N, CA, C and O of each residue as an XYZ file, in Angstrom:
804
protein
N       0.853     -1.205      0.026
C      -0.008      0.004      0.037
C       0.862      1.246      0.014
O       1.819      1.320      0.785
N       0.572      2.242     -0.848
C       1.311      3.470     -0.957
C       0.966      4.364      0.156
O      -0.213      4.527      0.467
N       1.946      4.966      0.789
C       1.700      5.912      1.850
C       1.293      7.196      1.314
O       1.923      7.708      0.388
N       0.184      7.800      1.885
C      -0.252      9.103      1.456
C       0.566     10.161      2.070
O       0.663     10.234      3.295
N       1.180     11.012      1.254
C       2.049     12.042      1.776
C       1.259     13.175      2.363
O       0.117     13.389      1.954
N       1.817     13.929      3.321
C       1.110     15.081      3.920
C       0.832     16.110      2.776
O       1.652     16.322      1.882
N      -0.358     16.724      2.863
C      -0.716     17.797      1.906
C      -0.220     19.118      2.357
O       0.045     20.003      1.544
N      -0.091     19.268      3.620
C       0.366     20.577      4.150
C       1.862     20.457      4.524
O       2.402     19.358      4.654
N       2.496     21.608      4.690
C       4.000     21.578      4.986
C       4.193     20.794      6.380
O       3.342     20.744      7.268
N       5.416     20.212      6.411
C       5.816     19.389      7.497
C       7.031     19.979      8.185
O       7.909     20.492      7.491
N       7.143     19.939      9.543
C       8.436     20.427     10.150
C       9.570     19.650      9.625
O       9.428     18.480      9.269
N      10.714     20.286      9.570
C      11.941     19.591      9.191
C      12.975     19.785     10.348
O      13.187     20.889     10.850
N      13.568     18.700     10.715
C      14.658     18.646     11.793
C      15.908     18.360     11.058
O      16.122     17.213     10.666
N      16.771     19.339     10.835
C      18.005     19.133     10.046
C      19.182     18.692     10.933
O      19.455     19.278     11.981
N      19.848     17.664     10.482
C      21.027     17.117     11.225
C      22.181     16.832     10.225
O      21.955     16.454      9.076
N      23.375     17.023     10.700
C      24.527     16.729      9.894
C      24.863     15.222      9.970
O      24.903     14.649     11.058
N      25.090     14.623      8.868
C      25.548     13.220      8.917
C      24.521     12.152      9.256
O      24.835     10.992      9.522
N      23.200     12.642      9.229
C      22.158     11.705      9.661
C      21.158     11.493      8.490
O      20.824     12.420      7.753
N      20.713     10.257      8.364
C      19.646      9.916      7.361
C      18.577      9.104      8.091
O      18.877      8.310      8.982
N      17.381      9.313      7.708
C      16.262      8.548      8.270
C      15.760      7.568      7.169
O      15.155      7.991      6.184
N      16.015      6.301      7.354
C      15.680      5.251      6.378
C      14.253      4.739      6.690
O      13.844      4.701      7.850
N      13.493      4.340      5.623
C      12.229      3.679      5.895
C      12.395      2.431      6.773
O      13.289      1.610      6.569
N      11.523      2.330      7.727
C      11.472      1.179      8.717
C      12.586      1.269      9.774
O      12.761      0.347     10.570
N      13.332      2.376      9.780
C      14.348      2.568     10.838
C      13.648      3.229     12.078
O      12.770      4.080     11.938
N      14.071      2.805     13.251
C      13.617      3.450     14.430
C      14.882      4.249     14.943
O      15.935      3.697     15.259
N      14.663      5.582     14.989
C      15.787      6.466     15.328
C      15.476      7.230     16.630
O      14.513      7.995     16.662
N      16.225      7.052     17.648
C      16.014      7.782     18.907
C      16.732      9.143     18.752
O      17.830      9.240     18.203
N      16.061     10.167     19.260
C      16.629     11.528     19.198
C      16.419     12.244     20.488
O      15.418     12.044     21.176
N      17.418     13.127     20.833
C      17.330     13.930     22.042
C      17.071     15.347     21.576
O      17.877     15.875     20.810
N      16.020     15.978     21.980
C      15.571     17.320     21.589
C      15.784     18.301     22.673
O      15.185     18.169     23.741
N      16.643     19.325     22.451
C      16.956     20.251     23.522
C      16.925     21.699     23.094
O      16.729     22.557     23.955
N      17.102     22.036     21.839
C      17.048     23.444     21.439
C      15.641     23.947     21.508
O      14.735     23.166     21.220
N      15.364     25.212     21.873
C      14.001     25.744     22.014
C      13.194     25.637     20.714
O      12.012     25.294     20.752
N      13.801     25.918     19.600
C      12.963     25.848     18.369
C      12.529     24.358     18.083
O      11.458     24.126     17.522
N      13.334     23.415     18.457
C      12.931     22.066     18.178
C      12.035     21.537     19.272
O      11.235     20.630     19.043
N      12.164     22.100     20.462
C      11.138     21.690     21.514
C       9.739     22.220     20.985
O       8.725     21.530     21.092
N       9.739     23.398     20.446
C       8.461     23.883     19.892
C       7.965     22.993     18.701
O       6.762     22.805     18.518
N       8.891     22.476     17.935
C       8.554     21.601     16.807
C       7.871     20.349     17.390
O       6.814     19.960     16.893
N       8.420     19.726     18.395
C       7.861     18.535     18.991
C       6.519     18.812     19.631
O       5.576     18.034     19.483
N       6.431     19.976     20.375
C       5.115     20.266     20.956
C       4.062     20.364     19.912
O       2.947     19.881     20.109
N       4.392     21.004     18.748
C       3.391     21.189     17.695
C       3.059     19.823     17.087
O       1.894     19.534     16.815
N       4.081     18.978     16.872
C       3.825     17.676     16.328
C       2.997     16.787     17.164
O       2.213     15.994     16.643
N       3.150     16.895     18.521
C       2.415     16.025     19.385
C       0.890     16.449     19.368
O      -0.010     15.656     19.645
N       0.684     17.745     19.024
C      -0.737     18.258     18.917
C      -1.311     17.938     17.536
O      -2.489     18.186     17.279
N      -0.489     17.393     16.661
C      -0.986     17.094     15.286
C      -0.667     15.693     14.880
O      -0.600     14.804     15.728
N      -0.468     15.469     13.609
C      -0.176     14.090     13.070
C       1.065     13.464     13.596
O       1.168     12.239     13.529
N       2.022     14.184     14.115
C       3.287     13.635     14.719
C       4.286     13.304     13.574
O       5.152     12.451     13.767
N       4.194     13.907     12.478
C       5.117     13.539     11.369
C       6.173     14.640     11.183
O       5.858     15.828     11.247
N       7.457     14.222     10.948
C       8.583     15.084     10.871
C       9.415     14.608      9.683
O       9.533     13.413      9.411
N       9.994     15.610      8.975
C      11.009     15.231      7.973
C      12.428     15.390      8.624
O      12.744     16.469      9.127
N      13.237     14.378      8.617
C      14.641     14.532      9.045
C      15.505     14.793      7.815
O      15.662     13.945      6.936
N      16.055     15.998      7.796
C      16.851     16.440      6.652
C      18.341     16.320      6.948
O      18.743     16.479      8.101
N      19.154     16.052      5.970
C      20.632     15.898      6.079
C      21.271     17.202      5.695
O      21.168     17.621      4.542
N      21.942     17.872      6.646
C      22.663     19.124      6.375
C      23.803     18.835      5.412
O      24.504     17.837      5.580
N      24.007     19.677      4.412
C      25.055     19.431      3.381
C      26.011     20.605      3.311
O      26.899     20.536      2.462
N      25.951     21.612      4.046
C      26.910     22.730      3.985
C      26.910     23.462      5.329
O      26.222     23.089      6.280
N      27.746     24.557      5.354
C      27.899     25.342      6.571
C      27.182     26.709      6.458
O      27.486     27.617      7.233
N      26.271     26.866      5.542
C      25.571     28.134      5.489
C      24.655     28.338      6.612
O      24.379     27.425      7.390
N      24.145     29.605      6.716
C      23.187     29.874      7.818
C      21.926     30.532      7.278
O      21.977     31.692      6.870
N      20.821     29.845      7.261
C      20.660     28.488      7.754
C      21.189     27.479      6.778
O      21.237     27.742      5.576
N      21.581     26.348      7.260
C      22.221     25.314      6.359
C      21.228     24.726      5.292
O      20.027     24.586      5.521
N      21.811     24.409      4.154
C      20.923     23.785      3.156
C      20.958     22.249      3.539
O      21.870     21.732      4.186
N      19.841     21.587      3.051
C      19.735     20.166      3.366
C      19.635     19.444      2.026
O      19.377     20.047      0.984
N      19.849     18.125      2.092
C      19.741     17.255      0.907
C      18.248     17.344      0.429
O      17.321     17.371      1.239
N      18.069     17.387     -0.890
C      16.692     17.538     -1.379
C      15.846     16.258     -1.294
O      14.642     16.273     -1.551
N      16.503     15.163     -0.929
C      15.753     13.948     -0.640
C      15.979     13.665      0.883
O      17.102     13.721      1.384
N      14.905     13.374      1.556
C      14.961     13.192      3.023
C      14.046     12.095      3.493
O      13.310     11.516      2.693
N      14.073     11.801      4.748
C      13.180     10.761      5.309
C      12.034     11.411      6.069
O      12.207     12.274      6.930
N      10.838     10.931      5.683
C       9.636     11.328      6.413
C       9.408     10.341      7.541
O       9.347      9.135      7.302
N       9.280     10.832      8.776
C       9.121      9.989      9.863
C       7.906     10.291     10.741
O       7.294     11.351     10.609
N       7.550      9.353     11.644
C       6.467      9.583     12.552
C       6.943      9.352     14.027
O       7.660      8.388     14.296
N       6.559     10.194     14.919
C       6.880     10.011     16.335
C       6.020      8.908     16.815
O       4.795      9.026     16.830
N       6.677      7.762     17.238
C       5.875      6.627     17.752
C       6.017      6.571     19.282
O       5.284      5.817     19.923
N       6.908      7.320     19.870
C       7.014      7.326     21.340
C       7.787      8.566     21.719
O       8.698      8.968     20.996
N       7.447      9.184     22.835
C       8.112     10.337     23.334
C       8.148     10.359     24.820
O       7.291      9.782     25.490
N       9.136     11.023     25.335
C       9.345     11.197     26.795
C       9.652     12.688     27.030
O      10.631     13.222     26.510
N       8.821     13.325     27.799
C       8.969     14.757     28.062
C       9.764     14.880     29.418
O       9.314     14.382     30.450
N      10.867     15.505     29.385
C      11.800     15.607     30.570
C      11.295     16.843     31.384
O      10.645     17.728     30.827
N      11.603     16.887     32.701
C      11.090     17.943     33.559
C      11.617     19.350     33.137
O      10.976     20.357     33.435
N      12.754     19.410     32.460
C      13.290     20.741     32.047
C      12.850     21.122     30.680
O      13.369     22.088     30.121
N      11.932     20.425     30.120
C      11.385     20.836     28.774
C      12.000     20.044     27.574
O      11.487     20.106     26.457
N      13.093     19.312     27.831
C      13.649     18.560     26.750
C      12.751     17.316     26.478
O      11.870     16.934     27.248
N      13.079     16.722     25.277
C      12.360     15.491     24.887
C      13.300     14.410     24.473
O      14.370     14.692     23.932
N      12.938     13.195     24.708
C      13.476     12.086     24.017
C      12.310     11.576     23.166
O      11.204     11.341     23.654
N      12.610     11.416     21.861
C      11.623     10.874     20.909
C      12.150      9.654     20.178
O      13.360      9.460     20.053
N      11.264      8.869     19.719
C      11.642      7.703     18.818
C      10.879      7.973     17.489
O       9.651      8.047     17.450
N      11.644      8.109     16.460
C      11.101      8.499     15.161
C      11.194      7.269     14.213
O      12.284      6.761     13.953
N      10.033      6.807     13.707
C       9.992      5.683     12.780
C      10.019      6.202     11.340
O       9.154      6.979     10.935
N      10.990      5.776     10.598
C      11.100      6.188      9.162
C       9.963      5.550      8.392
O       9.717      4.349      8.507
N       9.260      6.371      7.596
C       8.200      5.857      6.744
C       8.550      5.712      5.262
O       8.285      4.692      4.625
N       9.156      6.780      4.749
C       9.405      6.767      3.342
C      10.385      7.874      2.952
O      10.412      8.892      3.643
N      11.189      7.749      1.900
C      11.952      8.768      1.294
C      10.958      9.808      0.610
O       9.926      9.439      0.050
N      11.333     11.065      0.699
C      10.534     12.055      0.047
C      11.466     13.106     -0.586
O      12.577     13.331     -0.105
N      10.998     13.743     -1.669
C      11.589     14.977     -2.097
C      11.013     16.132     -1.397
O       9.801     16.192     -1.188
N      11.864     17.090     -1.010
C      11.421     18.192     -0.175
C      11.734     19.584     -0.865
O      12.689     19.726     -1.628
N      10.889     20.554     -0.549
C      11.114     21.925     -0.932
C      10.706     22.817      0.209
O       9.588     22.760      0.721
N      11.662     23.650      0.590
C      11.343     24.525      1.796
C      10.262     25.497      1.438
O      10.129     25.960      0.305
N       9.465     25.795      2.503
C       8.355     26.823      2.390
C       8.469     27.743      3.524
O       9.217     27.496      4.469
N       7.717     28.843      3.454
C       7.752     29.863      4.576
C       7.196     29.240      5.839
O       6.233     28.474      5.802
N       7.806     29.572      6.935
C       7.330     29.018      8.203
C       7.060     30.258      9.146
O       7.810     31.234      9.168
N       5.975     30.141      9.888
C       5.636     31.127     10.933
C       6.026     30.660     12.259
O       5.603     31.245     13.256
N       6.850     29.584     12.353
C       7.285     29.053     13.687
C       8.806     29.206     13.841
O       9.472     29.626     12.895
N       9.312     28.907     14.896
C      10.780     28.962     15.146
C      11.584     28.034     14.226
O      12.730     28.303     13.867
N      10.931     26.948     13.871
C      11.585     25.870     13.080
C      11.205     26.057     11.626
O      10.295     26.825     11.313
N      11.904     25.350     10.724
C      11.672     25.342      9.311
C      10.594     24.308      8.906
O      10.316     23.346      9.621
N      10.000     24.564      7.708
C       9.000     23.579      7.196
C       9.308     23.286      5.734
O       9.915     24.088      5.025
N       8.883     22.148      5.329
C       9.055     21.711      3.902
C       7.725     21.162      3.340
O       6.873     20.671      4.081
N       7.586     21.261      2.051
C       6.582     20.506      1.346
C       7.165     19.185      0.840
O       8.284     19.120      0.330
N       6.363     18.149      1.005
C       6.825     16.775      0.579
C       6.316     16.333     -0.709
O       5.112     16.459     -0.932
N       7.093     15.826     -1.587
C       6.640     15.235     -2.823
C       7.172     13.783     -2.916
O       8.137     13.423     -2.241
N       6.544     12.988     -3.736
C       6.922     11.564     -3.852
C       8.325     11.396     -4.419
O       8.784     12.205     -5.225
N       8.983     10.360     -3.998
C      10.329      9.973     -4.443
C      10.111      8.622     -5.160
O      10.027      7.558     -4.546
N      10.025      8.739     -6.500
C       9.701      7.548     -7.267
C      10.925      6.622     -7.365
O      12.032      7.070     -7.661
N      10.704      5.321     -7.110
C      11.799      4.361     -7.155
C      11.573      3.246     -8.089
O      10.444      2.780     -8.242
N      12.636      2.787     -8.738
C      12.610      1.679     -9.681
C      12.873      0.387     -8.904
O      13.898      0.246     -8.237
N      11.945     -0.535     -9.001
C      12.120     -1.848     -8.289
C      13.046     -2.790     -9.042
O      13.279     -2.610    -10.237
N      13.547     -3.742     -8.386
C      14.407     -4.784     -8.995
C      13.522     -5.847     -9.676
O      12.432     -6.180     -9.212
N      14.056     -6.363    -10.807
C      13.335     -7.491    -11.435
C      13.432     -8.715    -10.477
O      14.388     -8.854     -9.713
N      12.436     -9.562    -10.551
C      12.399    -10.700     -9.515
C      13.686    -11.514     -9.425
O      14.135    -11.808     -8.317
N      14.301    -11.892    -10.565
C      15.536    -12.726    -10.446
C      16.714    -11.892     -9.884
O      17.521    -12.386     -9.097
N      16.784    -10.657    -10.298
C      17.865     -9.733     -9.806
C      17.613     -9.500     -8.352
O      18.564     -9.587     -7.575
N      16.424     -9.214     -7.917
C      16.128     -8.954     -6.544
C      16.449    -10.085     -5.598
O      16.904     -9.896     -4.470
N      16.178    -11.310     -6.132
C      16.410    -12.519     -5.265
C      17.964    -12.618     -4.997
O      18.402    -12.849     -3.870
N      18.725    -12.440     -6.042
C      20.184    -12.514     -5.829
C      20.738    -11.435     -4.917
O      21.583    -11.675     -4.053
N      20.202    -10.188     -5.158
C      20.687     -9.052     -4.338
C      20.272     -9.239     -2.863
O      21.032     -8.916     -1.950
N      19.092     -9.750     -2.658
C      18.637     -9.951     -1.247
C      19.509    -10.960     -0.492
O      19.743    -10.811      0.708
N      19.977    -11.963     -1.185
C      20.854    -12.972     -0.517
C      22.225    -12.235     -0.221
O      22.756    -12.365      0.882
N      22.750    -11.517     -1.145
C      23.975    -10.791     -0.918
C      23.845     -9.762      0.175
O      24.750     -9.605      0.995
N      22.766     -9.083      0.198
C      22.577     -8.068      1.258
C      22.418     -8.629      2.618
O      22.945     -8.073      3.582
N      21.689     -9.748      2.743
C      21.570    -10.462      4.039
C      22.911    -10.916      4.518
O      23.218    -10.758      5.700
N      23.750    -11.487      3.637
C      25.041    -12.057      4.058
C      25.943    -10.863      4.497
O      26.651    -10.947      5.501
N      25.895     -9.757      3.719
C      26.726     -8.636      4.108
C      26.346     -8.016      5.435
O      27.217     -7.668      6.233
N      25.032     -7.874      5.682
C      24.569     -7.312      6.896
C      24.864     -8.240      8.076
O      25.230     -7.774      9.155
N      24.709     -9.523      7.880
C      24.998    -10.560      8.977
C      26.433    -10.486      9.312
O      26.774    -10.618     10.488
N      27.348    -10.275      8.332
C      28.779    -10.241      8.623
C      29.170     -9.126      9.518
O      30.248     -9.152     10.112
N      28.304     -8.117      9.639
C      28.637     -6.964     10.485
C      27.865     -6.976     11.825
O      27.851     -5.993     12.566
N      27.227     -8.130     12.102
C      26.527     -8.209     13.427
C      27.039     -9.380     14.193
O      27.397    -10.397     13.599
N      27.086     -9.275     15.480
C      27.477    -10.373     16.368
C      26.267    -11.397     16.533
O      26.456    -12.611     16.601
N      25.081    -10.838     16.588
C      23.896    -11.696     16.740
C      23.281    -12.073     15.396
O      23.602    -11.475     14.370
N      22.394    -13.069     15.408
C      21.683    -13.470     14.253
C      20.832    -12.348     13.701
O      20.089    -11.713     14.451
N      20.920    -12.092     12.428
C      20.097    -11.077     11.777
C      18.595    -11.445     11.807
O      18.160    -12.460     11.262
N      17.820    -10.543     12.489
C      16.399    -10.786     12.584
C      15.669     -9.945     11.599
O      15.327     -8.800     11.895
N      15.416    -10.475     10.433
C      14.657     -9.638      9.360
C      13.584    -10.581      8.795
O      13.902    -11.735      8.509
N      12.344    -10.147      8.625
C      11.307    -11.044      8.095
C      11.747    -11.544      6.716
O      12.290    -10.780      5.918
N      11.505    -12.844      6.440
C      11.835    -13.446      5.120
C      11.346    -12.671      3.959
O      11.987    -12.662      2.909
N      10.194    -11.995      4.107
C       9.623    -11.244      2.996
C      10.211     -9.831      2.788
O       9.768     -9.111      1.894
N      11.179     -9.440      3.583
C      11.789     -8.110      3.487
C      12.294     -7.858      2.082
O      13.004     -8.699      1.533
N      11.961     -6.757      1.496
C      12.324     -6.428      0.151
C      13.790     -5.971     -0.012
O      14.493     -5.760      0.977
N      14.224     -5.825     -1.236
C      15.571     -5.414     -1.582
C      15.861     -4.102     -0.989
O      16.965     -3.909     -0.480
N      14.877     -3.096     -1.015
C      15.092     -1.778     -0.534
C      15.306     -1.765      1.015
O      16.134     -1.031      1.555
N      14.520     -2.607      1.663
C      14.631     -2.653      3.179
C      16.051     -3.225      3.570
O      16.726     -2.709      4.461
N      16.436     -4.263      2.888
C      17.716     -4.887      3.167
C      18.858     -3.980      2.848
O      19.851     -3.950      3.574
N      18.739     -3.222      1.752
C      19.765     -2.284      1.364
C      19.933     -1.198      2.458
O      21.050     -0.867      2.856
N      18.774     -0.651      2.933
C      18.827      0.341      3.947
C      19.321     -0.138      5.229
O      19.946      0.628      5.963
N      19.080     -1.400      5.570
C      19.620     -1.985      6.760
C      21.174     -2.041      6.645
O      21.876     -1.663      7.583
N      21.666     -2.488      5.556
C      23.152     -2.573      5.394
C      23.701     -1.214      5.435
O      24.768     -1.033      6.021
N      23.061     -0.204      4.854
C      23.636      1.163      4.956
C      23.708      1.690      6.349
O      24.652      2.408      6.677
N      22.733      1.363      7.209
C      22.759      1.815      8.621
C      23.983      1.166      9.338
O      24.535      1.741     10.276
N      24.379     -0.007      8.886
C      25.466     -0.698      9.508
C      26.843     -0.174      9.029
O      27.847     -0.261      9.737
N      26.840      0.340      7.867
C      28.145      0.701      7.202
C      28.801      1.907      7.836
O      30.022      1.919      7.991
N      28.031      2.934      8.213
C      28.602      4.140      8.803
C      29.567      4.796      7.797
O      30.739      5.019      8.101
N      29.050      5.098      6.599
C      29.862      5.580      5.540
C      30.191      7.141      5.665
O      29.501      7.867      6.381
N      31.222      7.593      4.972
C      31.401      9.040      4.839
C      30.117      9.680      4.315
O      29.403      9.049      3.536
N      29.800     10.911      4.716
C      28.544     11.491      4.379
C      28.384     11.651      2.867
O      27.285     11.429      2.357
N      29.412     12.020      2.142
C      29.310     12.242      0.685
C      28.836     10.985     -0.023
O      27.954     11.049     -0.879
N      29.396      9.872      0.318
C      29.086      8.603     -0.209
C      27.664      8.118      0.207
O      26.893      7.594     -0.597
N      27.379      8.324      1.489
C      26.058      7.963      2.021
C      25.015      8.708      1.370
O      23.939      8.157      1.137
N      25.246     10.022      1.021
C      24.271     10.853      0.316
C      23.992     10.249     -1.041
O      22.840     10.001     -1.396
N      25.008     10.022     -1.772
C      24.974      9.483     -3.134
C      24.082      8.247     -3.167
O      23.222      8.124     -4.039
N      24.276      7.370     -2.259
C      23.505      6.148     -2.207
C      22.058      6.379     -1.769
O      21.134      5.762     -2.299
N      21.879      7.241     -0.832
C      20.539      7.558     -0.246
C      19.627      8.013     -1.321
O      18.470      7.593     -1.329
N      20.067      8.878     -2.273
C      19.265      9.549     -3.210
C      19.054      8.731     -4.508
O      18.279      9.138     -5.374
N      19.736      7.594     -4.637
C      19.625      6.824     -5.807
C      18.184      6.306     -5.954
O      17.629      5.771     -4.994
N      17.580      6.454     -7.123
C      16.200      6.062     -7.335
C      16.023      4.676     -7.731
O      14.932      4.134     -7.553
N      17.016      4.043     -8.263
C      16.936      2.629     -8.633
C      17.331      1.754     -7.521
O      18.492      1.754     -7.114
N      16.363      0.962     -6.981
C      16.622      0.159     -5.780
C      17.746     -0.875     -6.125
O      18.639     -1.029     -5.292
N      17.770     -1.584     -7.272
C      18.897     -2.516     -7.539
C      20.230     -1.821     -7.590
O      21.231     -2.363     -7.121
N      20.265     -0.583     -8.173
C      21.531      0.121     -8.268
C      21.989      0.548     -6.885
O      23.177      0.496     -6.566
N      20.987      0.994     -6.026
C      21.298      1.369     -4.670
C      21.819      0.148     -3.888
O      22.727      0.289     -3.069
N      21.279     -0.992     -4.121
C      21.732     -2.217     -3.469
C      23.238     -2.506     -3.977
O      24.093     -2.849     -3.160
N      23.507     -2.374     -5.201
C      24.849     -2.666     -5.692
C      25.876     -1.677     -5.134
O      27.018     -2.029     -4.839
N      25.398     -0.355     -4.994
C      26.301      0.613     -4.364
C      26.617      0.298     -2.963
O      27.754      0.444     -2.515
N      25.560     -0.160     -2.218
C      25.762     -0.510     -0.839
C      26.732     -1.654     -0.658
O      27.602     -1.639      0.213
N      26.544     -2.690     -1.547
C      27.361     -3.838     -1.472
C      28.832     -3.553     -1.791
O      29.743     -4.153     -1.221
N      29.034     -2.573     -2.764
C      30.379     -2.142     -3.152
C      31.028     -1.426     -1.953
O      32.208     -1.625     -1.663
N      30.219     -0.574     -1.250
C      30.773      0.104     -0.106
C      31.086     -0.909      1.009
O      32.077     -0.750      1.721
N      30.277     -1.916      1.161
C      30.559     -2.981      2.120
C      31.909     -3.620      1.872
O      32.634     -3.897      2.827
N      32.287     -3.873      0.573
C      33.524     -4.383      0.256
C      34.718     -3.406      0.425
O      35.845     -3.789      0.738
N      34.390     -2.157      0.201
C      35.445     -1.123      0.206
C      35.893     -0.735      1.556
O      37.077     -0.466      1.760
N      34.967     -0.691      2.525
C      35.245     -0.192      3.872
C      35.375     -1.338      4.876
O      34.483     -2.182      4.949
N      36.429     -1.389      5.628
C      36.536     -2.580      6.654
C      35.516     -2.461      7.673
O      34.929     -1.413      7.944
N      35.329     -3.593      8.231
C      34.273     -3.682      9.266
C      34.590     -2.823     10.459
O      35.723     -2.843     10.940
N      33.611     -2.051     10.968
C      33.766     -1.381     12.237
C      33.279     -2.396     13.295
O      32.664     -3.405     12.950
N      33.561     -2.116     14.603
C      33.033     -3.009     15.604
C      31.538     -3.210     15.472
O      30.805     -2.221     15.489
N      31.041     -4.427     15.340
C      29.611     -4.620     15.033
C      28.715     -4.293     16.223
O      28.977     -4.687     17.359
N      27.657     -3.565     15.920
C      26.631     -3.266     16.975
C      25.796     -4.477     17.208
O      25.809     -5.414     16.410
N      25.059     -4.472     18.306
C      24.146     -5.496     18.576
C      22.868     -5.366     17.738
O      22.597     -4.260     17.269
N      22.080     -6.392     17.521
C      20.920     -6.244     16.692
C      19.916     -5.228     17.293
O      19.198     -4.566     16.545
N      19.862     -5.101     18.644
C      18.965     -4.164     19.221
C      19.160     -2.711     18.872
O      18.220     -1.926     18.994
N      20.353     -2.318     18.441
C      20.614     -0.960     18.148
C      20.276     -0.582     16.682
O      20.389      0.579     16.290
N      19.878     -1.548     15.922
C      19.603     -1.228     14.498
C      18.219     -0.676     14.283
O      17.847     -0.365     13.151
């Protein structure tokens, strides 16, 4: 089922070196006043946020034109006004900044059209992606058997911890099989870092 994108502008939370992948659960600590306001507003509404990747040192910084749309699935309000939130990645989106009357920035979301892998190509890539991801984990990889090529590619990318320039290039690739090949090539290129446990993925 295709996710219906928000028709009205969505708050954007820009971070350097961070990407929000579909199906990823990302914990975030919110402490700046403008982003506290963002969370307060989201909790009063649909709870959806775009996590944008900062790509320069301008003020305000520019963000990658492809980003992750996420939904707050859990939050903890601290006594001093800060928040811990858990953001679930829903889908990649194309974004365009719009005028905001709040302390934080807002963007309009458009669909990010992806090319799927052919069945035989996808089957081979999924095997390679599972093996690559498993090699970077100490525990058994727990992924549903029906997980698609895109999901497995994004899982591997989360484990790789690539330089931002390369991660950006792969993140915005519209062809899922090509994105998978790029991730597998990066897996071969970069030595393994100490493997995280499955619970942190």
